[in-house]
C-alpha positions, -999 to +999 in steps of 0.1 A: -231-435+035-224-463+012-231-454-023-260-469-043-273-471-077-308-467-088-313-505-099-336-523-082-360-495-070-397-507-069-432-491-063-457-513-046-491-502-047-528-513-032-563-497-031-568-503+005-544-506+038-514-531+033-506-557+055-471-570+057-465-554+025-492-578+003-494-548-023-491-552-064-455-541-078-456-518-104-437-538-137-411-521-159-398-491-138-375-470-154-372-440-135-384-430-101-382-394-082-394-380-051-394-345-046-386-347-010-401-337+024-406-299+032-415-280+062-437-252+050-431-215+072-452-190+088-442-156+088-440-142+126-424-109+117-438-079+139-437-042+132-404-037+155-383-061+137-352-055+116-352-089+099-382-116+093-387-141+115-407-173+106-419-200+125-419-237+113-456-249+100-470-282+085-447-309+068-456-313+030-449-350+018-443-339-016-447-358-045-435-391-063-435-396-101-428-430-116-420-439-151-423-472-166-421-486-198-454-489-209-477-519-203-513-519-201-515-557-191-495-550-161-516-549-128-496-522-111-495-496-139-534-502-145-543-496-106-525-462-108-547-454-138-580-465-125-571-453-090-565-417-108-597-417-126-618-428-096-600-402-073-590-436-047-567-434-023-536-454-029-514-468-006-479-475-017-446-484-005-415-473-024-383-488-020-347-479-031-316-505-038-299-488-008-325-500+012-343-467+021-379-468+022-408-443+016-440-457+030-431-478+059-444-515+059-479-509+056-478-483+031-486-445+034-511-427+013-513-408-022-536-399-048-526-401-081-523-369-098-512-368-129-507-396-159-490-393-192-472-409-218-447-406-244-437-426-276-412-418-303-394-432-331-372-461-321-381-455-286-398-475-257-435-459-253-434-448-215-461-440-190-453-417-158-478-412-129-475-384-103-484-394-069-494-365-043-486-379-010-514-369+017-509-374+054-482-388+074-452-400+056-426-428+069-394-424+053-365-449+064 
């Protein structure tokens, strides 16, 4: 596996199904984080067991948090906030600099779970959104 730097990661969003990645790029991204896939576990221990036993349950697609230099004129940033307030399903494709992709070619779905903004003296104002994935998650 080659070492990759984070520069070049992009997030594309849309309120309807994407066709050939025809969404809107979110501008001024400064960081992105995906907390990862997780298989839930269901305890299957019986009274005669000496150790607890578990079976794999449903896969949790996790969350994606994106932080940008705040730009209220950016269509992508505005769409994230609009979709959160309207509780609208958001289609997304997250592409990293190393070519890995979360969201496939037509986008996976998420609800925008939260929005926050930060400002301080002598720094850029930032805005962050957390997307809660829902349904199948394509990771490549």
